[in-house]
gemmi code that builds the backbone of each chain (N, CA, C; Angstrom):
import gemmi

chains = {
    "A": [
        ("GLN", (-5.647, -45.890, -102.205), (-5.654, -45.452, -100.668), (-3.951, -45.893, -100.224)),
        ("SER", (-2.912, -45.052, -100.460), (-1.516, -45.311, -100.234), (-1.572, -44.956, -99.010)),
        ("ALA", (-0.201, -45.656, -98.295), (-0.117, -45.391, -96.653), (0.564, -44.119, -96.977)),
        ("LEU", (0.955, -43.502, -95.766), (1.567, -42.459, -95.537), (2.788, -42.824, -95.465)),
        ("THR", (4.117, -41.981, -95.553), (5.255, -42.070, -95.982), (5.838, -41.955, -94.930)),
        ("GLN", (6.682, -42.638, -94.020), (7.753, -42.577, -93.009), (8.992, -43.259, -93.268)),
        ("PRO", (9.996, -42.704, -92.608), (11.309, -43.204, -92.588), (11.275, -44.579, -92.074)),
        ("PRO", (11.573, -45.844, -92.246), (11.482, -47.088, -91.792), (12.349, -47.041, -90.561)),
        ("SER", (13.387, -46.118, -90.358), (14.161, -46.065, -88.898), (14.701, -44.750, -88.681)),
        ("ALA", (14.619, -44.692, -87.194), (15.546, -43.187, -86.815), (16.078, -43.963, -85.519)),
        ("SER", (17.078, -43.242, -85.037), (17.829, -43.369, -83.764), (18.317, -42.140, -83.350)),
        ("GLY", (18.732, -42.170, -81.698), (19.501, -41.319, -81.382), (19.701, -41.632, -79.794)),
        ("SER", (20.953, -41.053, -79.390), (21.312, -41.404, -78.107), (20.414, -40.766, -76.918)),
        ("PRO", (20.752, -41.254, -75.817), (19.502, -40.697, -74.887), (20.061, -39.388, -74.338)),
        ("GLY", (18.898, -38.196, -74.366), (19.062, -37.048, -74.256), (19.081, -36.142, -75.396)),
        ("GLN", (19.201, -36.751, -76.615), (19.126, -36.188, -77.759), (17.810, -36.053, -78.402)),
        ("SER", (17.520, -35.302, -79.441), (16.346, -35.280, -80.097), (15.968, -36.130, -81.412)),
        ("VAL", (14.729, -36.482, -82.075), (14.956, -37.158, -82.859), (13.488, -36.477, -83.581)),
        ("THR", (13.425, -36.444, -85.083), (12.168, -36.104, -85.728), (11.752, -37.131, -86.417)),
        ("ILE", (10.759, -37.779, -86.493), (10.079, -38.420, -87.454), (8.779, -37.934, -88.551)),
        ("SER", (8.956, -37.886, -89.679), (8.015, -37.330, -90.568), (7.092, -38.064, -90.983)),
        ("CYS", (6.104, -37.705, -91.819), (5.061, -38.534, -92.166), (4.802, -37.728, -93.312)),
        ("THR", (4.791, -38.279, -94.452), (4.338, -37.339, -95.442), (2.945, -38.173, -96.188)),
        ("GLY", (2.229, -37.308, -96.276), (0.879, -37.708, -97.109), (0.515, -36.841, -98.439)),
        ("THR", (-0.687, -36.449, -98.613), (-0.964, -35.615, -99.645), (-2.081, -34.538, -99.419)),
        ("SER", (-2.467, -34.331, -100.394), (-3.524, -33.181, -99.997), (-4.719, -33.485, -99.769)),
        ("ASN", (-5.015, -35.003, -100.180), (-6.291, -35.540, -99.898), (-6.783, -36.006, -98.288)),
        ("ASP", (-5.339, -36.105, -97.468), (-5.396, -36.483, -96.314), (-4.838, -35.274, -95.196)),
        ("ILE", (-3.119, -35.573, -94.978), (-2.871, -34.530, -94.174), (-2.782, -32.915, -94.315)),
        ("GLY", (-2.776, -32.832, -95.891), (-2.864, -31.560, -96.342), (-4.241, -30.739, -96.262)),
        ("THR", (-5.217, -31.668, -95.727), (-6.589, -30.918, -96.085), (-7.107, -30.997, -94.241)),
        ("TYR", (-6.764, -32.113, -93.571), (-7.473, -32.271, -92.468), (-6.330, -32.427, -91.329)),
        ("ASN", (-6.793, -31.553, -90.064), (-5.961, -31.323, -89.102), (-6.077, -32.746, -88.096)),
        ("TYR", (-6.781, -33.655, -88.402), (-6.762, -34.865, -87.659), (-5.485, -35.722, -87.937)),
        ("VAL", (-4.334, -35.234, -87.707), (-3.034, -36.350, -87.770), (-3.002, -36.745, -86.256)),
        ("SER", (-2.832, -38.071, -86.165), (-2.655, -38.643, -84.652), (-1.179, -39.420, -84.934)),
        ("TRP", (-0.537, -39.411, -83.784), (0.669, -40.492, -83.511), (0.455, -41.124, -82.654)),
        ("TYR", (0.963, -42.918, -82.789), (0.624, -43.689, -82.085), (2.153, -44.749, -81.746)),
        ("GLN", (2.558, -44.828, -80.618), (3.773, -45.394, -80.054), (3.027, -47.207, -79.923)),
        ("HIS", (4.146, -47.883, -80.666), (3.513, -49.612, -80.275), (4.930, -50.196, -79.869)),
        ("ARG", (4.827, -50.851, -78.982), (5.669, -51.948, -78.600), (5.399, -53.231, -78.779)),
        ("PRO", (6.493, -53.924, -79.641), (5.927, -55.470, -79.826), (5.085, -56.305, -78.436)),
        ("GLY", (4.217, -56.634, -79.107), (3.329, -57.501, -78.351), (2.725, -56.827, -77.490)),
        ("LYS", (2.267, -55.533, -77.557), (1.449, -54.553, -76.749), (0.503, -53.790, -77.957)),
        ("ALA", (-0.391, -53.406, -77.026), (-1.481, -52.500, -77.918), (-0.830, -51.179, -78.393)),
        ("PRO", (-1.153, -50.688, -79.736), (-0.655, -49.030, -79.813), (-1.072, -48.142, -78.944)),
        ("LYS", (-0.469, -47.092, -78.659), (-1.070, -46.133, -77.826), (-1.087, -45.019, -78.510)),
        ("VAL", (-2.364, -44.057, -78.330), (-1.977, -42.726, -79.227), (-1.094, -42.001, -78.262)),
        ("ILE", (-0.560, -41.171, -78.772), (0.139, -40.115, -78.280), (0.131, -38.571, -78.390)),
        ("ILE", (-0.485, -38.561, -79.447), (-0.640, -36.892, -80.140), (-1.874, -37.167, -80.998)),
        ("TYR", (-2.585, -36.329, -80.808), (-3.932, -36.289, -81.665), (-4.155, -34.808, -82.246)),
        ("GLU", (-5.052, -34.398, -83.295), (-5.440, -33.273, -83.698), (-4.246, -32.416, -84.011)),
        ("VAL", (-3.140, -33.411, -84.697), (-1.543, -32.490, -85.317), (-0.546, -32.294, -83.989)),
        ("ASN", (-0.934, -31.729, -83.103), (-0.177, -31.432, -82.248), (-0.861, -31.452, -80.513)),
        ("GLU", (-1.722, -32.103, -80.467), (-2.366, -32.270, -79.051), (-1.896, -33.562, -78.064)),
        ("ARG", (-1.054, -33.477, -77.280), (-0.700, -34.637, -76.476), (-1.722, -35.361, -75.378)),
        ("LEU", (-2.194, -36.430, -75.515), (-3.166, -37.011, -74.633), (-2.355, -36.765, -73.148)),
        ("PRO", (-3.320, -36.834, -72.049), (-3.003, -36.670, -70.950), (-2.177, -37.905, -70.262)),
        ("GLY", (-0.983, -37.095, -69.749), (-0.018, -38.379, -69.209), (1.216, -38.496, -70.230)),
        ("VAL", (1.115, -38.278, -71.554), (2.262, -38.027, -72.398), (3.011, -37.380, -72.096)),
        ("PRO", (4.484, -37.526, -71.878), (5.552, -36.792, -71.241), (5.483, -35.308, -72.497)),
        ("ASP", (5.938, -34.202, -71.937), (6.036, -33.013, -73.223), (7.203, -33.133, -73.773)),
        ("ARG", (8.065, -34.116, -73.460), (9.143, -34.453, -74.533), (8.457, -34.779, -75.987)),
        ("PHE", (7.530, -35.115, -76.020), (6.862, -35.476, -77.088), (6.029, -34.256, -77.904)),
        ("SER", (6.148, -33.812, -78.829), (5.916, -32.522, -79.853), (5.464, -33.147, -81.022)),
        ("ALA", (4.569, -32.389, -81.664), (4.501, -32.731, -83.241), (3.825, -31.563, -83.690)),
        ("SER", (3.891, -31.503, -85.087), (3.611, -30.339, -86.013), (3.172, -30.580, -87.419)),
        ("LYS", (2.729, -29.939, -88.092), (2.088, -30.233, -89.572), (2.530, -28.803, -90.307)),
        ("SER", (2.903, -29.273, -91.566), (3.207, -28.127, -92.933), (3.191, -28.726, -94.063)),
        ("GLY", (1.750, -28.027, -94.219), (1.634, -28.699, -95.873), (1.261, -30.324, -95.825)),
        ("ASN", (1.445, -31.226, -96.675), (1.079, -32.237, -96.927), (1.941, -33.230, -95.667)),
        ("THR", (2.864, -32.814, -94.985), (3.912, -33.480, -93.841), (3.806, -33.075, -92.343)),
        ("ALA", (3.401, -34.229, -91.501), (3.451, -34.026, -90.290), (4.460, -34.676, -89.703)),
        ("SER", (5.113, -33.984, -88.541), (6.076, -34.517, -87.864), (6.141, -35.070, -86.337)),
        ("LEU", (6.913, -35.877, -85.894), (6.703, -35.811, -84.298), (8.257, -35.808, -83.931)),
        ("THR", (8.492, -34.993, -82.786), (9.641, -35.010, -82.221), (9.728, -35.369, -80.791)),
        ("VAL", (10.752, -36.256, -80.720), (10.834, -36.806, -79.070), (12.135, -35.911, -78.838)),
        ("SER", (12.327, -35.031, -77.630), (13.211, -34.585, -77.158), (13.691, -35.227, -75.746)),
        ("GLY", (14.742, -34.880, -75.678), (15.540, -35.813, -74.344), (15.021, -37.221, -74.406)),
        ("LEU", (15.487, -37.777, -75.472), (15.379, -39.401, -75.729), (15.581, -40.074, -74.450)),
        ("GLN", (14.923, -41.109, -73.799), (15.074, -42.240, -73.145), (15.081, -43.449, -73.665)),
        ("ALA", (15.385, -44.537, -72.792), (15.225, -45.707, -73.379), (13.991, -46.130, -73.664)),
        ("GLU", (13.243, -46.019, -72.965), (11.549, -46.257, -72.787), (11.177, -45.621, -73.975)),
        ("ASP", (11.491, -44.885, -74.793), (10.851, -44.326, -75.952), (11.109, -45.158, -77.079)),
        ("GLU", (12.071, -46.367, -76.892), (12.519, -47.076, -78.191), (11.106, -47.711, -78.353)),
        ("ALA", (10.598, -47.604, -79.616), (9.368, -48.224, -80.162), (8.926, -48.015, -81.713)),
        ("ASP", (7.762, -48.681, -82.232), (7.467, -48.160, -83.587), (6.535, -47.207, -83.463)),
        ("TYR", (6.678, -46.213, -84.211), (5.656, -44.963, -84.129), (5.102, -44.658, -85.570)),
        ("TYR", (4.061, -44.704, -85.504), (3.120, -44.605, -86.694), (2.174, -43.177, -86.467)),
        ("CYS", (2.046, -42.788, -87.634), (1.038, -41.804, -88.174), (0.006, -42.010, -88.591)),
        ("SER", (-1.212, -41.379, -88.438), (-2.193, -41.769, -89.013), (-2.988, -40.313, -89.295)),
        ("SER", (-3.965, -40.447, -90.368), (-4.636, -39.086, -90.487), (-6.262, -39.593, -91.271)),
        ("TYR", (-6.880, -38.541, -91.065), (-8.031, -38.741, -91.651), (-8.192, -38.300, -93.189)),
        ("ALA", (-8.684, -39.148, -94.172), (-8.506, -39.084, -95.263), (-9.994, -38.835, -96.250)),
        ("GLY", (-10.644, -38.459, -95.172), (-12.369, -37.826, -95.994), (-13.140, -39.162, -96.169)),
        ("SER", (-14.565, -38.878, -95.993), (-15.297, -39.730, -96.260), (-15.486, -40.933, -95.377)),
        ("ASN", (-15.118, -40.398, -94.159), (-14.741, -41.244, -93.145), (-13.933, -42.565, -93.408)),
        ("THR", (-12.945, -42.236, -93.552), (-12.037, -43.138, -94.092), (-10.445, -42.783, -93.257)),
        ("LEU", (-9.603, -43.765, -93.045), (-8.435, -43.365, -92.290), (-7.352, -43.695, -92.927)),
        ("ILE", (-6.076, -43.475, -92.537), (-4.809, -44.031, -93.115), (-3.719, -43.737, -92.207)),
        ("PHE", (-2.470, -44.781, -92.164), (-1.966, -44.874, -91.341), (-0.457, -44.834, -92.417)),
        ("GLY", (0.428, -44.414, -91.621), (2.110, -44.738, -92.304), (2.460, -45.815, -91.877)),
        ("GLY", (3.611, -46.049, -92.614), (4.458, -47.415, -92.642), (4.984, -47.665, -91.572)),
        ("GLY", (4.995, -46.276, -90.560), (5.788, -46.960, -89.364), (7.361, -46.555, -89.403)),
        ("THR", (7.299, -46.240, -88.229), (9.302, -45.802, -88.073), (9.857, -46.453, -86.939)),
        ("LYS", (10.681, -47.430, -86.897), (11.677, -47.719, -85.586), (12.240, -46.826, -85.061)),
        ("LEU", (12.017, -46.564, -83.884), (12.764, -45.515, -83.093), (13.637, -46.171, -82.052)),
        ("THR", (14.846, -46.269, -82.173), (16.290, -46.626, -81.813), (16.982, -46.042, -81.027)),
        ("VAL", (16.951, -46.238, -79.323), (17.792, -45.409, -78.303), (19.426, -45.753, -78.459)),
        ("LEU", (20.087, -45.475, -79.058), (21.417, -45.970, -79.102), (22.004, -46.369, -77.784)),
    ],
    "B": [
        ("GLN", (-12.482, -49.339, -66.836), (-12.434, -48.635, -68.049), (-12.878, -49.514, -69.274)),
        ("VAL", (-12.891, -49.112, -70.501), (-13.069, -49.955, -71.338), (-12.119, -51.055, -72.016)),
        ("GLN", (-12.415, -52.194, -72.059), (-11.423, -52.979, -72.566), (-11.829, -53.798, -73.631)),
        ("LEU", (-11.046, -54.037, -74.915), (-11.163, -54.617, -75.861), (-10.624, -55.826, -76.044)),
        ("GLN", (-11.224, -57.216, -76.696), (-10.527, -58.148, -76.588), (-11.037, -59.074, -78.086)),
        ("GLU", (-9.829, -59.306, -78.839), (-10.028, -59.966, -79.953), (-10.298, -61.342, -79.856)),
        ("SER", (-11.190, -62.210, -80.521), (-11.162, -63.644, -80.669), (-11.506, -64.139, -82.127)),
        ("GLY", (-10.590, -65.456, -82.131), (-11.116, -65.775, -83.381), (-10.058, -67.108, -83.878)),
        ("PRO", (-10.240, -67.826, -84.890), (-9.027, -68.975, -85.069), (-7.798, -67.845, -85.151)),
        ("GLY", (-6.667, -68.693, -85.028), (-5.298, -68.331, -85.466), (-4.707, -68.740, -86.904)),
        ("LEU", (-5.534, -69.886, -87.143), (-5.237, -70.276, -88.437), (-6.288, -70.331, -89.607)),
        ("VAL", (-6.024, -70.143, -90.687), (-6.806, -69.786, -91.688), (-6.443, -70.313, -93.119)),
        ("LYS", (-7.186, -71.068, -93.875), (-6.698, -71.398, -95.027), (-6.973, -70.629, -96.244)),
        ("ALA", (-6.026, -70.606, -97.292), (-6.180, -69.981, -98.067), (-7.510, -70.025, -98.648)),
        ("SER", (-8.101, -68.995, -99.573), (-9.302, -69.202, -100.294), (-10.620, -69.257, -99.004)),
        ("GLN", (-10.524, -69.453, -97.865), (-11.353, -69.497, -96.978), (-11.814, -68.406, -96.388)),
        ("THR", (-12.543, -68.107, -95.267), (-13.054, -66.779, -94.350), (-12.257, -66.697, -93.543)),
        ("LEU", (-11.793, -65.478, -92.843), (-11.161, -64.865, -91.832), (-12.509, -64.302, -91.038)),
        ("SER", (-12.522, -64.989, -89.733), (-13.785, -64.454, -88.848), (-13.260, -63.772, -87.356)),
        ("LEU", (-13.567, -62.799, -87.210), (-12.858, -62.608, -85.806), (-14.119, -61.615, -85.079)),
        ("THR", (-13.944, -61.464, -84.140), (-15.237, -60.863, -82.981), (-13.993, -59.941, -81.976)),
        ("CYS", (-14.773, -58.888, -81.687), (-13.999, -58.045, -80.678), (-15.206, -57.890, -79.465)),
        ("THR", (-14.899, -58.248, -78.343), (-15.797, -57.789, -77.113), (-15.322, -56.824, -76.305)),
        ("VAL", (-16.534, -55.865, -76.159), (-16.271, -54.668, -75.284), (-16.689, -54.982, -73.945)),
        ("SER", (-15.975, -54.597, -72.875), (-16.398, -54.669, -71.385), (-16.118, -53.673, -70.981)),
        ("GLY", (-16.820, -53.149, -69.895), (-16.885, -51.901, -68.902), (-16.633, -50.811, -69.876)),
        ("GLY", (-17.551, -50.406, -70.779), (-18.642, -49.608, -71.394), (-19.611, -50.225, -72.731)),
        ("PHE", (-20.157, -48.728, -73.016), (-21.415, -49.650, -73.714), (-20.897, -49.174, -75.257)),
        ("ILE", (-21.423, -50.201, -76.027), (-20.930, -50.356, -77.313), (-21.964, -49.733, -78.396)),
        ("ASN", (-23.048, -49.383, -77.768), (-24.329, -48.547, -78.205), (-24.334, -47.139, -77.639)),
        ("THR", (-23.213, -46.441, -78.051), (-22.936, -45.127, -77.836), (-22.833, -44.454, -79.208)),
        ("GLU", (-23.080, -42.878, -79.399), (-22.801, -42.127, -80.304), (-21.558, -41.525, -80.247)),
        ("TYR", (-20.742, -41.652, -79.300), (-19.460, -41.016, -79.670), (-18.582, -41.707, -79.822)),
        ("PHE", (-18.645, -42.987, -80.562), (-17.647, -43.783, -81.040), (-18.030, -45.078, -82.255)),
        ("TYR", (-16.912, -44.940, -83.196), (-16.962, -45.951, -83.875), (-16.074, -47.440, -83.544)),
        ("TRP", (-16.651, -48.330, -84.181), (-15.792, -49.733, -83.633), (-15.140, -50.025, -84.943)),
        ("SER", (-13.818, -50.263, -84.763), (-12.862, -50.459, -85.761), (-11.791, -51.715, -85.699)),
        ("TRP", (-11.463, -52.359, -87.108), (-10.781, -53.139, -87.083), (-9.160, -52.701, -87.891)),
        ("ILE", (-8.213, -53.137, -87.575), (-6.910, -52.404, -87.863), (-6.332, -53.925, -87.989)),
        ("ARG", (-5.193, -53.877, -88.954), (-3.901, -55.082, -89.023), (-2.612, -54.528, -89.051)),
        ("LEU", (-1.955, -55.805, -88.914), (-0.524, -55.197, -88.691), (0.079, -56.151, -89.419)),
        ("ARG", (0.570, -56.174, -90.967), (1.050, -57.379, -91.301), (2.641, -57.435, -91.328)),
        ("PRO", (3.416, -58.492, -91.090), (4.580, -58.736, -91.129), (5.390, -57.772, -92.057)),
        ("GLY", (6.368, -56.991, -91.327), (7.259, -56.034, -92.387), (6.489, -55.014, -92.943)),
        ("LYS", (5.216, -54.819, -92.601), (4.449, -53.533, -92.963), (3.796, -53.017, -91.951)),
        ("GLY", (3.376, -51.826, -91.977), (2.987, -50.393, -90.923), (1.249, -51.162, -90.852)),
        ("LEU", (0.527, -50.685, -89.882), (-0.501, -50.483, -89.534), (-1.684, -50.343, -90.752)),
        ("GLU", (-2.907, -50.878, -90.633), (-3.537, -50.868, -91.848), (-5.007, -50.671, -91.303)),
        ("TRP", (-5.497, -49.418, -91.448), (-7.038, -49.470, -91.216), (-7.827, -50.451, -92.093)),
        ("LEU", (-8.597, -51.120, -91.445), (-9.099, -52.009, -92.266), (-10.921, -51.466, -92.570)),
        ("GLY", (-11.594, -50.905, -91.358), (-12.931, -50.079, -91.542), (-13.331, -50.601, -90.096)),
        ("HIS", (-14.612, -49.611, -90.168), (-15.291, -49.418, -88.919), (-16.823, -49.198, -88.925)),
        ("ILE", (-17.323, -49.435, -87.850), (-18.808, -49.596, -88.030), (-19.393, -48.791, -86.696)),
        ("TYR", (-20.499, -48.282, -87.176), (-21.393, -47.304, -86.406), (-22.446, -48.114, -85.589)),
        ("LYS", (-23.053, -47.701, -84.495), (-24.189, -48.489, -83.692), (-25.252, -48.337, -84.555)),
        ("SER", (-25.363, -47.640, -85.663), (-26.641, -47.652, -86.572), (-26.525, -49.172, -87.585)),
        ("GLY", (-24.844, -49.512, -87.248), (-24.958, -50.449, -88.696), (-24.096, -49.740, -89.772)),
        ("THR", (-24.015, -48.546, -89.883), (-23.247, -48.130, -90.706), (-21.835, -48.368, -90.994)),
        ("THR", (-21.184, -48.724, -92.041), (-19.890, -49.313, -92.061), (-19.179, -48.268, -93.263)),
        ("TYR", (-17.855, -48.301, -92.932), (-16.647, -47.997, -93.692), (-15.540, -48.810, -93.793)),
        ("PHE", (-15.151, -48.703, -95.124), (-13.856, -49.569, -95.274), (-12.862, -49.035, -96.128)),
        ("ASN", (-11.883, -49.573, -95.928), (-10.283, -49.350, -96.782), (-10.780, -49.931, -97.947)),
        ("PRO", (-10.882, -49.031, -99.059), (-10.879, -49.581, -100.371), (-10.309, -50.511, -100.886)),
        ("SER", (-9.139, -50.730, -100.517), (-8.293, -51.976, -100.960), (-9.024, -53.145, -100.266)),
        ("LEU", (-9.647, -53.346, -99.551), (-10.555, -54.397, -98.880), (-12.083, -54.600, -98.957)),
        ("GLN", (-12.784, -53.783, -99.362), (-13.944, -53.223, -99.357), (-14.883, -54.585, -99.904)),
        ("SER", (-14.310, -54.970, -100.677), (-14.867, -56.283, -101.617), (-15.128, -57.386, -101.197)),
        ("ARG", (-14.181, -57.309, -100.154), (-13.770, -58.756, -99.313), (-14.301, -58.655, -98.040)),
        ("SER", (-14.837, -57.419, -97.496), (-14.757, -57.585, -96.309), (-16.435, -57.121, -95.685)),
        ("THR", (-16.768, -57.402, -94.539), (-17.948, -57.437, -93.711), (-17.772, -57.187, -92.228)),
        ("ILE", (-17.960, -55.757, -91.945), (-18.132, -55.557, -90.214), (-19.739, -55.531, -89.856)),
        ("SER", (-20.256, -56.465, -88.719), (-21.420, -56.310, -88.214), (-21.309, -55.988, -86.563)),
        ("VAL", (-22.104, -55.855, -86.049), (-22.367, -55.331, -84.641), (-23.460, -55.957, -83.997)),
        ("ASP", (-23.108, -56.432, -82.551), (-24.053, -57.407, -81.772), (-24.349, -56.771, -80.639)),
        ("MET", (-25.110, -55.650, -80.554), (-25.554, -54.967, -79.386), (-25.848, -55.740, -78.166)),
        ("SER", (-26.543, -56.876, -78.359), (-27.088, -57.600, -77.377), (-25.729, -58.394, -76.636)),
        ("LYS", (-24.771, -58.736, -77.518), (-23.689, -59.497, -76.854), (-22.288, -58.473, -76.735)),
        ("SER", (-22.509, -57.062, -77.055), (-21.241, -56.176, -76.717), (-20.249, -56.614, -77.731)),
        ("ASN", (-20.481, -56.853, -78.817), (-19.441, -57.260, -79.777), (-19.591, -56.721, -81.247)),
        ("PHE", (-18.364, -56.711, -81.696), (-18.735, -56.500, -83.413), (-17.554, -57.615, -84.135)),
        ("SER", (-17.877, -57.739, -85.120), (-17.088, -58.874, -85.879), (-16.451, -58.266, -87.319)),
        ("LEU", (-15.321, -58.851, -87.785), (-15.013, -58.774, -89.159), (-14.927, -60.140, -89.643)),
        ("LYS", (-15.023, -59.924, -91.012), (-15.144, -61.280, -91.900), (-14.244, -60.586, -93.101)),
        ("VAL", (-13.355, -61.690, -93.348), (-12.524, -61.021, -94.925), (-12.542, -62.595, -95.688)),
        ("ASN", (-13.261, -62.512, -96.694), (-13.485, -63.633, -97.624), (-12.207, -63.726, -98.546)),
        ("SER", (-12.224, -65.049, -98.856), (-11.022, -65.155, -99.904), (-9.788, -64.871, -99.974)),
        ("VAL", (-9.312, -65.036, -98.465), (-7.905, -64.722, -97.904), (-7.044, -65.451, -98.828)),
        ("THR", (-5.886, -64.592, -98.810), (-4.459, -65.549, -98.896), (-3.339, -64.863, -98.139)),
        ("VAL", (-2.178, -65.702, -98.434), (-1.084, -65.553, -97.462), (-0.903, -64.032, -97.006)),
        ("ALA", (-1.278, -62.946, -98.097), (-1.035, -61.539, -97.679), (-1.803, -61.296, -96.714)),
        ("ASP", (-3.019, -61.939, -96.281), (-4.207, -61.526, -95.211), (-3.206, -62.053, -93.629)),
        ("THR", (-2.372, -62.735, -93.725), (-1.373, -62.951, -92.481), (-1.229, -61.696, -91.357)),
        ("ALA", (-1.524, -61.893, -90.260), (-1.681, -60.423, -89.852), (-1.611, -60.729, -88.616)),
        ("THR", (-1.449, -59.484, -87.642), (-1.922, -59.219, -86.145), (-3.145, -58.460, -86.319)),
        ("TYR", (-4.413, -58.997, -86.070), (-5.720, -58.251, -86.222), (-6.250, -57.645, -84.828)),
        ("PHE", (-6.195, -56.258, -84.644), (-6.619, -55.662, -83.617), (-7.886, -54.805, -83.853)),
        ("CYS", (-8.673, -55.110, -82.838), (-10.007, -54.191, -82.701), (-9.482, -52.850, -81.969)),
        ("ALA", (-10.439, -51.763, -82.315), (-9.848, -50.322, -81.631), (-11.132, -49.942, -81.499)),
        ("ARG", (-11.076, -48.634, -80.404), (-12.407, -47.778, -80.433), (-11.897, -46.426, -81.177)),
        ("LEU", (-12.842, -46.032, -82.300), (-12.430, -44.552, -82.950), (-13.533, -43.562, -82.168)),
        ("ARG", (-13.051, -42.478, -81.952), (-13.801, -41.609, -81.548), (-14.171, -40.202, -82.443)),
        ("ARG", (-15.279, -40.152, -81.822), (-16.117, -39.401, -83.191), (-16.172, -37.965, -82.193)),
        ("ASP", (-16.127, -37.691, -81.067), (-16.416, -36.320, -80.470), (-15.211, -35.759, -79.940)),
        ("LEU", (-14.461, -35.708, -78.926), (-13.772, -34.754, -78.254), (-12.194, -34.526, -78.936)),
        ("GLN", (-11.684, -35.865, -79.537), (-10.784, -36.288, -80.006), (-10.984, -36.862, -81.498)),
        ("PRO", (-11.465, -36.421, -82.193), (-11.971, -36.807, -83.593), (-11.227, -37.773, -83.964)),
        ("TYR", (-11.386, -38.991, -84.421), (-10.800, -39.832, -85.460), (-9.321, -40.300, -84.912)),
        ("VAL", (-9.682, -40.674, -83.349), (-8.517, -41.151, -82.625), (-8.729, -42.489, -82.209)),
        ("PHE", (-7.723, -43.611, -82.370), (-7.994, -44.759, -81.684), (-7.295, -44.594, -80.562)),
        ("ASP", (-8.383, -44.923, -79.485), (-7.973, -44.364, -78.174), (-8.012, -45.577, -77.235)),
        ("VAL", (-8.532, -46.803, -77.938), (-8.805, -47.909, -76.747), (-8.289, -49.013, -78.060)),
        ("TRP", (-7.478, -50.074, -77.607), (-7.291, -50.982, -78.530), (-7.127, -52.301, -77.819)),
        ("GLY", (-7.364, -53.210, -78.725), (-7.423, -54.430, -78.157), (-5.860, -55.152, -78.097)),
        ("GLN", (-5.598, -56.026, -77.709), (-4.154, -56.738, -77.339), (-3.646, -57.180, -79.108)),
        ("GLY", (-4.860, -57.374, -79.833), (-4.252, -57.916, -81.100), (-4.483, -59.380, -80.859)),
        ("THR", (-4.673, -59.914, -82.186), (-4.586, -62.002, -82.073), (-4.138, -61.549, -83.752)),
        ("MET", (-2.961, -62.876, -83.657), (-2.166, -63.276, -84.889), (-2.965, -64.384, -85.806)),
        ("VAL", (-2.997, -63.980, -86.972), (-3.997, -64.747, -88.034), (-2.985, -65.208, -88.929)),
        ("THR", (-2.812, -66.497, -88.958), (-1.869, -66.972, -90.227), (-2.591, -67.672, -91.248)),
        ("VAL", (-2.539, -67.399, -92.517), (-3.268, -67.809, -93.559), (-2.345, -68.532, -94.112)),
        ("SER", (-2.835, -70.346, -94.176), (-1.798, -70.913, -94.827), (-2.343, -71.366, -96.214)),
        ("SER", (-1.198, -71.974, -97.036), (-1.650, -72.129, -98.444), (-1.617, -73.472, -98.671)),
    ],
}
model = gemmi.Model(1)
for chain_id, residues in chains.items():
    chain = gemmi.Chain(chain_id)
    for i, (resn, *xyz) in enumerate(residues, 1):
        res = gemmi.Residue()
        res.name, res.seqid = resn, gemmi.SeqId(i, " ")
        for name, pos in zip(("N", "CA", "C"), xyz):
            atom = gemmi.Atom()
            atom.name, atom.element = name, gemmi.Element(name[0])
            atom.pos, atom.b_iso = gemmi.Position(*pos), 0.0
            res.add_atom(atom)
        chain.add_residue(res)
    model.add_chain(chain)
structure = gemmi.Structure()
structure.add_model(model)
structure.setup_entities()
């Protein structure tokens, strides 16, 4: 069970849009629509922001959107704000009641 | 609302057993709607799902750690525990417990503990 592949870093200026990819296989993202995204600020508990590929949790700004195509899921943050600076992780159901995370992407707001 | 809190030693010697407990407050652990999970974050690495347990005691593990890991639940104390045997320095990490949903938002970790840092010394 190898981790989902995410770029280690991403960045953008305030107001810009940034997209983070998450690539898996036909054993996880490619088969199941149980892809979630988590925002993690150091020293804090991770927080789920997206579930079931593109559903936002209540209270999550609509600047956060997500999608999936084939074995790759994507998270887009539009209208970047300083508070969006964090580590972002994707997660997918991988069958047989197992789950897998991505390696994480550090988002920097320039 | 439900809160999770990890507890356990912050330092473990290599080859010994890492033992952590997660106490659930503000909600019931004996519910059909959730699994109770362990996740870790190793330095320089991403999050890693370790395993989870259902109220029945049925457990599911990451294949990479299955041979060394045990998860148990104590309904009377409203907590669940993780044990990892034969630890090495590679098991040094922040360990999180989390609630995994089975219902409206399947396979979502919707409540997390703050995490506890465990260092394995050689």
